PDB file of N, CA, C and O in Angstrom:
ATOM      1  N   MET A   1       0.706  -1.095  -0.065  1.00  0.00           N
ATOM      2  CA  MET A   1      -0.035   0.071  -0.040  1.00  0.00           C
ATOM      3  C   MET A   1       1.013   1.218   0.139  1.00  0.00           C
ATOM      4  O   MET A   1       2.002   1.260   0.870  1.00  0.00           O
ATOM      5  N   ARG A   2       0.476   2.199  -0.802  1.00  0.00           N
ATOM      6  CA  ARG A   2       1.283   3.621  -0.957  1.00  0.00           C
ATOM      7  C   ARG A   2       0.597   4.593  -0.281  1.00  0.00           C
ATOM      8  O   ARG A   2      -0.596   4.703  -0.562  1.00  0.00           O
ATOM      9  N   LYS A   3       1.102   5.384   0.611  1.00  0.00           N
ATOM     10  CA  LYS A   3       0.780   6.721   1.208  1.00  0.00           C
ATOM     11  C   LYS A   3       1.595   7.834   1.102  1.00  0.00           C
ATOM     12  O   LYS A   3       2.778   7.771   1.434  1.00  0.00           O
ATOM     13  N   LEU A   4       1.010   9.003   0.608  1.00  0.00           N
ATOM     14  CA  LEU A   4       1.970  10.008   0.459  1.00  0.00           C
ATOM     15  C   LEU A   4       1.793  10.690   1.913  1.00  0.00           C
ATOM     16  O   LEU A   4       0.743  10.752   2.553  1.00  0.00           O
ATOM     17  N   ILE A   5       3.194  11.242   2.329  1.00  0.00           N
ATOM     18  CA  ILE A   5       3.077  11.821   3.619  1.00  0.00           C
ATOM     19  C   ILE A   5       3.855  12.909   3.257  1.00  0.00           C
ATOM     20  O   ILE A   5       4.839  12.751   2.535  1.00  0.00           O
ATOM     21  N   GLY A   6       3.500  14.074   3.708  1.00  0.00           N
ATOM     22  CA  GLY A   6       4.477  15.486   3.639  1.00  0.00           C
ATOM     23  C   GLY A   6       5.140  15.779   4.596  1.00  0.00           C
ATOM     24  O   GLY A   6       4.864  15.333   5.709  1.00  0.00           O
ATOM     25  N   PHE A   7       6.284  16.689   4.356  1.00  0.00           N
ATOM     26  CA  PHE A   7       7.235  16.683   5.417  1.00  0.00           C
ATOM     27  C   PHE A   7       7.820  18.325   5.105  1.00  0.00           C
ATOM     28  O   PHE A   7       8.143  18.738   3.991  1.00  0.00           O
ATOM     29  N   ASP A   8       7.854  18.983   6.173  1.00  0.00           N
ATOM     30  CA  ASP A   8       8.370  20.301   5.707  1.00  0.00           C
ATOM     31  C   ASP A   8       9.956  20.196   5.510  1.00  0.00           C
ATOM     32  O   ASP A   8      10.545  19.384   6.223  1.00  0.00           O
ATOM     33  N   ASP A   9      10.700  20.970   4.580  1.00  0.00           N
ATOM     34  CA  ASP A   9      11.927  20.861   4.192  1.00  0.00           C
ATOM     35  C   ASP A   9      13.038  20.607   4.976  1.00  0.00           C
ATOM     36  O   ASP A   9      14.014  19.949   4.616  1.00  0.00           O
ATOM     37  N   ASP A  10      12.858  21.209   6.201  1.00  0.00           N
ATOM     38  CA  ASP A  10      13.871  20.890   7.395  1.00  0.00           C
ATOM     39  C   ASP A  10      13.926  19.364   8.061  1.00  0.00           C
ATOM     40  O   ASP A  10      14.939  18.679   8.203  1.00  0.00           O
ATOM     41  N   THR A  11      12.856  19.092   8.352  1.00  0.00           N
ATOM     42  CA  THR A  11      12.430  17.575   8.491  1.00  0.00           C
ATOM     43  C   THR A  11      12.911  16.787   7.499  1.00  0.00           C
ATOM     44  O   THR A  11      13.638  15.861   7.857  1.00  0.00           O
ATOM     45  N   ALA A  12      12.660  16.938   6.180  1.00  0.00           N
ATOM     46  CA  ALA A  12      12.867  16.183   5.148  1.00  0.00           C
ATOM     47  C   ALA A  12      14.598  16.052   4.927  1.00  0.00           C
ATOM     48  O   ALA A  12      15.111  14.970   4.642  1.00  0.00           O
ATOM     49  N   ASP A  13      15.303  17.162   5.081  1.00  0.00           N
ATOM     50  CA  ASP A  13      16.733  17.145   5.064  1.00  0.00           C
ATOM     51  C   ASP A  13      17.366  16.436   6.168  1.00  0.00           C
ATOM     52  O   ASP A  13      18.417  15.802   6.068  1.00  0.00           O
ATOM     53  N   LYS A  14      16.631  16.583   7.288  1.00  0.00           N
ATOM     54  CA  LYS A  14      17.291  15.752   8.616  1.00  0.00           C
ATOM     55  C   LYS A  14      17.029  14.204   8.485  1.00  0.00           C
ATOM     56  O   LYS A  14      17.888  13.387   8.817  1.00  0.00           O
ATOM     57  N   LEU A  15      15.897  13.874   8.024  1.00  0.00           N
ATOM     58  CA  LEU A  15      15.645  12.438   7.836  1.00  0.00           C
ATOM     59  C   LEU A  15      16.509  11.793   6.707  1.00  0.00           C
ATOM     60  O   LEU A  15      17.030  10.688   6.856  1.00  0.00           O
ATOM     61  N   ALA A  16      16.657  12.669   5.372  1.00  0.00           N
ATOM     62  CA  ALA A  16      17.784  12.276   4.492  1.00  0.00           C
ATOM     63  C   ALA A  16      19.080  12.041   5.007  1.00  0.00           C
ATOM     64  O   ALA A  16      19.755  11.068   4.669  1.00  0.00           O
ATOM     65  N   ARG A  17      19.513  13.049   5.951  1.00  0.00           N
ATOM     66  CA  ARG A  17      20.743  13.060   6.603  1.00  0.00           C
ATOM     67  C   ARG A  17      21.102  11.931   7.381  1.00  0.00           C
ATOM     68  O   ARG A  17      22.222  11.420   7.348  1.00  0.00           O
ATOM     69  N   LEU A  18      19.902  11.433   8.273  1.00  0.00           N
ATOM     70  CA  LEU A  18      19.963  10.320   9.199  1.00  0.00           C
ATOM     71  C   LEU A  18      20.069   8.976   8.315  1.00  0.00           C
ATOM     72  O   LEU A  18      20.898   8.095   8.545  1.00  0.00           O
ATOM     73  N   GLY A  19      19.094   8.934   7.244  1.00  0.00           N
ATOM     74  CA  GLY A  19      19.202   7.685   6.447  1.00  0.00           C
ATOM     75  C   GLY A  19      20.711   7.574   5.938  1.00  0.00           C
ATOM     76  O   GLY A  19      21.269   6.477   5.940  1.00  0.00           O
ATOM     77  N   ARG A  20      21.350   8.703   5.511  1.00  0.00           N
ATOM     78  CA  ARG A  20      22.934   8.569   4.967  1.00  0.00           C
ATOM     79  C   ARG A  20      23.603   7.843   5.857  1.00  0.00           C
ATOM     80  O   ARG A  20      24.095   6.753   5.568  1.00  0.00           O
ATOM     81  N   ASP A  21      23.692   8.465   7.197  1.00  0.00           N
ATOM     82  CA  ASP A  21      24.325   8.201   8.369  1.00  0.00           C
ATOM     83  C   ASP A  21      24.280   6.796   8.770  1.00  0.00           C
ATOM     84  O   ASP A  21      25.278   6.114   9.005  1.00  0.00           O
ATOM     85  N   ARG A  22      22.793   6.313   8.848  1.00  0.00           N
ATOM     86  CA  ARG A  22      22.675   4.909   9.185  1.00  0.00           C
ATOM     87  C   ARG A  22      22.722   3.985   8.249  1.00  0.00           C
ATOM     88  O   ARG A  22      22.501   2.806   8.525  1.00  0.00           O
ATOM     89  N   MET A  23      23.082   4.484   6.741  1.00  0.00           N
ATOM     90  CA  MET A  23      22.856   3.553   5.619  1.00  0.00           C
ATOM     91  C   MET A  23      21.274   2.835   5.526  1.00  0.00           C
ATOM     92  O   MET A  23      21.013   1.642   5.372  1.00  0.00           O
ATOM     93  N   ALA A  24      20.526   3.748   5.644  1.00  0.00           N
ATOM     94  CA  ALA A  24      19.194   3.176   5.708  1.00  0.00           C
ATOM     95  C   ALA A  24      18.192   4.005   4.714  1.00  0.00           C
ATOM     96  O   ALA A  24      18.457   5.189   4.511  1.00  0.00           O
ATOM     97  N   THR A  25      16.963   3.371   4.041  1.00  0.00           N
ATOM     98  CA  THR A  25      16.248   4.106   3.253  1.00  0.00           C
ATOM     99  C   THR A  25      15.414   5.023   4.186  1.00  0.00           C
ATOM    100  O   THR A  25      15.512   5.001   5.413  1.00  0.00           O
ATOM    101  N   LEU A  26      14.520   5.895   3.429  1.00  0.00           N
ATOM    102  CA  LEU A  26      13.654   6.682   4.169  1.00  0.00           C
ATOM    103  C   LEU A  26      12.446   5.793   4.600  1.00  0.00           C
ATOM    104  O   LEU A  26      11.751   6.023   5.590  1.00  0.00           O
ATOM    105  N   GLN A  27      12.257   4.614   3.623  1.00  0.00           N
ATOM    106  CA  GLN A  27      11.118   3.444   3.859  1.00  0.00           C
ATOM    107  C   GLN A  27      11.574   2.861   5.314  1.00  0.00           C
ATOM    108  O   GLN A  27      10.840   2.880   6.301  1.00  0.00           O
ATOM    109  N   GLU A  28      12.699   2.419   5.294  1.00  0.00           N
ATOM    110  CA  GLU A  28      13.299   1.895   6.606  1.00  0.00           C
ATOM    111  C   GLU A  28      13.361   2.623   7.704  1.00  0.00           C
ATOM    112  O   GLU A  28      13.074   2.093   8.777  1.00  0.00           O
ATOM    113  N   LEU A  29      13.726   3.900   7.648  1.00  0.00           N
ATOM    114  CA  LEU A  29      13.459   4.697   8.976  1.00  0.00           C
ATOM    115  C   LEU A  29      11.696   4.985   9.233  1.00  0.00           C
ATOM    116  O   LEU A  29      11.272   5.079  10.385  1.00  0.00           O
ATOM    117  N   ALA A  30      10.861   5.095   8.160  1.00  0.00           N
ATOM    118  CA  ALA A  30       9.584   5.152   8.580  1.00  0.00           C
ATOM    119  C   ALA A  30       8.979   3.924   9.190  1.00  0.00           C
ATOM    120  O   ALA A  30       8.151   4.005  10.097  1.00  0.00           O
ATOM    121  N   ASP A  31       9.456   2.619   8.616  1.00  0.00           N
ATOM    122  CA  ASP A  31       9.046   1.355   9.350  1.00  0.00           C
ATOM    123  C   ASP A  31       9.577   1.324  10.726  1.00  0.00           C
ATOM    124  O   ASP A  31       8.910   0.767  11.597  1.00  0.00           O
ATOM    125  N   GLU A  32      10.532   1.781  10.963  1.00  0.00           N
ATOM    126  CA  GLU A  32      11.026   1.690  12.366  1.00  0.00           C
ATOM    127  C   GLU A  32      10.359   2.507  13.135  1.00  0.00           C
ATOM    128  O   GLU A  32      10.005   2.048  14.222  1.00  0.00           O
ATOM    129  N   ALA A  33      10.017   3.858  12.821  1.00  0.00           N
ATOM    130  CA  ALA A  33       9.454   4.958  13.504  1.00  0.00           C
ATOM    131  C   ALA A  33       7.680   4.574  13.897  1.00  0.00           C
ATOM    132  O   ALA A  33       7.056   4.880  14.912  1.00  0.00           O
ATOM    133  N   PHE A  34       7.278   3.915  12.849  1.00  0.00           N
ATOM    134  CA  PHE A  34       5.761   3.231  12.799  1.00  0.00           C
ATOM    135  C   PHE A  34       5.582   2.312  13.976  1.00  0.00           C
ATOM    136  O   PHE A  34       4.720   2.370  14.853  1.00  0.00           O
ATOM    137  N   ALA A  35       6.735   1.303  13.796  1.00  0.00           N
ATOM    138  CA  ALA A  35       6.780   0.331  14.663  1.00  0.00           C
ATOM    139  C   ALA A  35       6.807   0.883  16.003  1.00  0.00           C
ATOM    140  O   ALA A  35       5.908   0.545  16.772  1.00  0.00           O
ATOM    141  N   ASP A  36       7.672   1.651  16.378  1.00  0.00           N
ATOM    142  CA  ASP A  36       8.077   1.881  17.581  1.00  0.00           C
ATOM    143  C   ASP A  36       6.430   2.754  18.308  1.00  0.00           C
ATOM    144  O   ASP A  36       6.005   2.616  19.455  1.00  0.00           O
ATOM    145  N   LEU A  37       5.972   3.387  17.480  1.00  0.00           N
ATOM    146  CA  LEU A  37       4.739   4.079  17.712  1.00  0.00           C
ATOM    147  C   LEU A  37       3.511   3.015  18.141  1.00  0.00           C
ATOM    148  O   LEU A  37       2.827   3.137  19.157  1.00  0.00           O
ATOM    149  N   LEU A  38       3.399   2.082  17.270  1.00  0.00           N
ATOM    150  CA  LEU A  38       2.459   1.254  17.572  1.00  0.00           C
ATOM    151  C   LEU A  38       2.911   0.297  18.967  1.00  0.00           C
ATOM    152  O   LEU A  38       2.046   0.045  19.806  1.00  0.00           O
ATOM    153  N   LYS A  39       4.215  -0.168  19.123  1.00  0.00           N
ATOM    154  CA  LYS A  39       4.345  -0.672  20.334  1.00  0.00           C
ATOM    155  C   LYS A  39       3.879   0.315  21.541  1.00  0.00           C
ATOM    156  O   LYS A  39       3.159  -0.095  22.451  1.00  0.00           O
ATOM    157  N   LYS A  40       4.382   1.727  21.464  1.00  0.00           N
ATOM    158  CA  LYS A  40       4.043   2.622  22.377  1.00  0.00           C
ATOM    159  C   LYS A  40       2.711   2.517  22.702  1.00  0.00           C
ATOM    160  O   LYS A  40       2.447   2.575  23.903  1.00  0.00           O
ATOM    161  N   HIS A  41       1.738   2.364  21.861  1.00  0.00           N
ATOM    162  CA  HIS A  41       0.274   2.272  22.074  1.00  0.00           C
ATOM    163  C   HIS A  41      -0.114   0.872  22.269  1.00  0.00           C
ATOM    164  O   HIS A  41      -1.332   0.762  22.402  1.00  0.00           O
ATOM    165  N   GLY A  42       0.510  -0.196  22.327  1.00  0.00           N
ATOM    166  CA  GLY A  42       0.111  -1.494  22.897  1.00  0.00           C
ATOM    167  C   GLY A  42      -0.402  -2.040  21.691  1.00  0.00           C
ATOM    168  O   GLY A  42      -1.189  -2.972  21.853  1.00  0.00           O
ATOM    169  N   VAL A  43      -0.163  -1.706  20.543  1.00  0.00           N
ATOM    170  CA  VAL A  43      -0.601  -2.542  19.176  1.00  0.00           C
ATOM    171  C   VAL A  43       0.164  -3.193  18.869  1.00  0.00           C
ATOM    172  O   VAL A  43       1.299  -2.749  18.692  1.00  0.00           O
ATOM    173  N   PRO A  44      -0.159  -4.633  18.658  1.00  0.00           N
ATOM    174  CA  PRO A  44       0.798  -5.564  18.105  1.00  0.00           C
ATOM    175  C   PRO A  44       1.324  -5.465  16.654  1.00  0.00           C
ATOM    176  O   PRO A  44       0.493  -5.370  15.750  1.00  0.00           O
ATOM    177  N   ILE A  45       2.529  -5.479  16.391  1.00  0.00           N
ATOM    178  CA  ILE A  45       3.130  -5.116  15.044  1.00  0.00           C
ATOM    179  C   ILE A  45       3.101  -6.092  14.274  1.00  0.00           C
ATOM    180  O   ILE A  45       3.190  -5.724  13.103  1.00  0.00           O
ATOM    181  N   ASP A  46       2.985  -7.592  14.446  1.00  0.00           N
ATOM    182  CA  ASP A  46       3.079  -8.541  13.583  1.00  0.00           C
ATOM    183  C   ASP A  46       2.347  -9.755  14.154  1.00  0.00           C
ATOM    184  O   ASP A  46       1.933  -9.416  15.262  1.00  0.00           O
ATOM    185  N   LEU A  47       1.965 -11.160  13.863  1.00  0.00           N
ATOM    186  CA  LEU A  47       1.362 -11.644  14.270  1.00  0.00           C
ATOM    187  C   LEU A  47       2.021 -12.657  15.492  1.00  0.00           C
ATOM    188  O   LEU A  47       1.328 -13.423  16.161  1.00  0.00           O
ATOM    189  N   LYS A  48       3.468 -12.501  15.636  1.00  0.00           N
ATOM    190  CA  LYS A  48       4.283 -13.181  16.556  1.00  0.00           C
ATOM    191  C   LYS A  48       3.983 -12.244  17.847  1.00  0.00           C
ATOM    192  O   LYS A  48       3.691 -12.755  18.928  1.00  0.00           O
ATOM    193  N   ASP A  49       4.065 -10.962  17.681  1.00  0.00           N
ATOM    194  CA  ASP A  49       3.911  -9.881  18.807  1.00  0.00           C
ATOM    195  C   ASP A  49       2.472  -9.996  19.111  1.00  0.00           C
ATOM    196  O   ASP A  49       2.174  -9.870  20.298  1.00  0.00           O
ATOM    197  N   ALA A  50       1.507 -10.214  18.249  1.00  0.00           N
ATOM    198  CA  ALA A  50      -0.130 -10.497  18.636  1.00  0.00           C
ATOM    199  C   ALA A  50      -0.203 -11.777  19.583  1.00  0.00           C
ATOM    200  O   ALA A  50      -0.940 -11.752  20.569  1.00  0.00           O
ATOM    201  N   LEU A  51       0.507 -12.809  19.300  1.00  0.00           N
ATOM    202  CA  LEU A  51       0.237 -14.105  20.100  1.00  0.00           C
ATOM    203  C   LEU A  51       0.816 -14.109  21.556  1.00  0.00           C
ATOM    204  O   LEU A  51       0.349 -14.612  22.578  1.00  0.00           O
ATOM    205  N   ARG A  52       1.900 -13.443  21.361  1.00  0.00           N
ATOM    206  CA  ARG A  52       2.814 -12.979  22.520  1.00  0.00           C
ATOM    207  C   ARG A  52       2.031 -12.155  23.446  1.00  0.00           C
ATOM    208  O   ARG A  52       1.952 -12.553  24.608  1.00  0.00           O
ATOM    209  N   LYS A  53       1.391 -10.975  23.083  1.00  0.00           N
ATOM    210  CA  LYS A  53       0.513 -10.212  23.949  1.00  0.00           C
ATOM    211  C   LYS A  53      -0.647 -11.032  24.346  1.00  0.00           C
ATOM    212  O   LYS A  53      -1.014 -10.910  25.515  1.00  0.00           O
ATOM    213  N   SER A  54      -1.411 -12.001  23.433  1.00  0.00           N
ATOM    214  CA  SER A  54      -2.405 -12.578  23.878  1.00  0.00           C
ATOM    215  C   SER A  54      -2.103 -13.609  24.924  1.00  0.00           C
ATOM    216  O   SER A  54      -2.924 -13.794  25.822  1.00  0.00           O
ATOM    217  N   SER A  55      -1.079 -14.237  24.879  1.00  0.00           N
ATOM    218  CA  SER A  55      -0.525 -15.093  25.903  1.00  0.00           C
ATOM    219  C   SER A  55      -0.286 -14.753  27.196  1.00  0.00           C
ATOM    220  O   SER A  55      -0.601 -15.481  28.138  1.00  0.00           O
ATOM    221  N   ARG A  56       0.290 -13.616  27.318  1.00  0.00           N
ATOM    222  CA  ARG A  56       0.591 -12.719  28.429  1.00  0.00           C
ATOM    223  C   ARG A  56      -0.748 -12.424  29.124  1.00  0.00           C
ATOM    224  O   ARG A  56      -0.833 -12.601  30.339  1.00  0.00           O
ATOM    225  N   ALA A  57      -2.041 -11.881  28.245  1.00  0.00           N
ATOM    226  CA  ALA A  57      -3.261 -11.543  28.965  1.00  0.00           C
ATOM    227  C   ALA A  57      -3.847 -12.913  29.368  1.00  0.00           C
ATOM    228  O   ALA A  57      -4.584 -12.944  30.354  1.00  0.00           O
ATOM    229  N   ALA A  58      -3.538 -14.236  28.576  1.00  0.00           N
ATOM    230  CA  ALA A  58      -4.328 -15.420  29.096  1.00  0.00           C
ATOM    231  C   ALA A  58      -3.984 -15.635  30.411  1.00  0.00           C
ATOM    232  O   ALA A  58      -4.843 -15.723  31.289  1.00  0.00           O
ATOM    233  N   THR A  59      -2.387 -15.759  30.704  1.00  0.00           N
ATOM    234  CA  THR A  59      -1.889 -16.107  31.682  1.00  0.00           C
ATOM    235  C   THR A  59      -1.999 -15.334  32.884  1.00  0.00           C
ATOM    236  O   THR A  59      -1.866 -15.957  33.938  1.00  0.00           O
ATOM    237  N   LYS A  60      -2.204 -14.168  32.936  1.00  0.00           N
ATOM    238  CA  LYS A  60      -2.403 -12.969  33.897  1.00  0.00           C
ATOM    239  C   LYS A  60      -3.393 -13.338  35.008  1.00  0.00           C
ATOM    240  O   LYS A  60      -4.576 -13.465  34.695  1.00  0.00           O
ATOM    241  N   PRO A  61      -3.073 -13.490  36.071  1.00  0.00           N
ATOM    242  CA  PRO A  61      -4.053 -13.580  37.254  1.00  0.00           C
ATOM    243  C   PRO A  61      -5.331 -12.603  37.323  1.00  0.00           C
ATOM    244  O   PRO A  61      -5.117 -11.394  37.232  1.00  0.00           O
ATOM    245  N   THR A  62      -6.536 -13.027  37.466  1.00  0.00           N
ATOM    246  CA  THR A  62      -7.556 -12.048  37.656  1.00  0.00           C
ATOM    247  C   THR A  62      -7.830 -11.848  39.045  1.00  0.00           C
ATOM    248  O   THR A  62      -7.728 -12.764  39.861  1.00  0.00           O
ATOM    249  N   THR A  63      -8.214 -10.556  39.378  1.00  0.00           N
ATOM    250  CA  THR A  63      -8.550 -10.113  40.904  1.00  0.00           C
ATOM    251  C   THR A  63      -9.963 -10.154  41.048  1.00  0.00           C
ATOM    252  O   THR A  63     -10.709  -9.441  40.377  1.00  0.00           O
ATOM    253  N   GLN A  64     -10.461 -11.192  42.139  1.00  0.00           N
ATOM    254  CA  GLN A  64     -11.707 -11.377  42.401  1.00  0.00           C
ATOM    255  C   GLN A  64     -12.273 -10.390  43.218  1.00  0.00           C
ATOM    256  O   GLN A  64     -13.286  -9.815  42.817  1.00  0.00           O
ATOM    257  N   GLY A  65     -11.793 -10.111  44.270  1.00  0.00           N
ATOM    258  CA  GLY A  65     -12.289  -9.026  45.457  1.00  0.00           C
ATOM    259  C   GLY A  65     -11.343  -7.360  45.087  1.00  0.00           C
ATOM    260  O   GLY A  65     -10.358  -7.168  44.375  1.00  0.00           O
ATOM    261  N   ARG A  66     -11.953  -6.649  45.702  1.00  0.00           N
ATOM    262  CA  ARG A  66     -11.393  -5.318  45.519  1.00  0.00           C
ATOM    263  C   ARG A  66     -10.808  -4.888  46.789  1.00  0.00           C
ATOM    264  O   ARG A  66     -11.535  -4.933  47.781  1.00  0.00           O
ATOM    265  N   LYS A  67      -9.599  -4.478  46.906  1.00  0.00           N
ATOM    266  CA  LYS A  67      -9.094  -4.211  48.070  1.00  0.00           C
ATOM    267  C   LYS A  67      -9.036  -2.720  48.236  1.00  0.00           C
ATOM    268  O   LYS A  67      -8.641  -2.006  47.314  1.00  0.00           O
ATOM    269  N   THR A  68      -9.480  -2.162  49.567  1.00  0.00           N
ATOM    270  CA  THR A  68      -9.652  -0.856  50.169  1.00  0.00           C
ATOM    271  C   THR A  68      -8.880  -0.591  51.126  1.00  0.00           C
ATOM    272  O   THR A  68      -8.956   0.497  51.697  1.00  0.00           O
TER     273      THR A  68
END
C-alpha cells in the first residue's frame, strides 16, 4: 500500500541525513518509527507480537475482590 506523507523541508533534510548516516532508506526509517509508535500504544506489530501479547493476557491472574 502506498500513502503520501508530507514533510517540511527541514524535517526532510534531517531524515535524509539520518538515512545516509545509518545507511538506511527513508522507508526503513519510517518502518522503524511506525513500529515504535504502535509498540508505545500497545498495538501488536505482527502475528508473533500479537500471539505473545495474547498469551500474556491469558496467563495474567484476575483479581476477584477489591482491596480498600
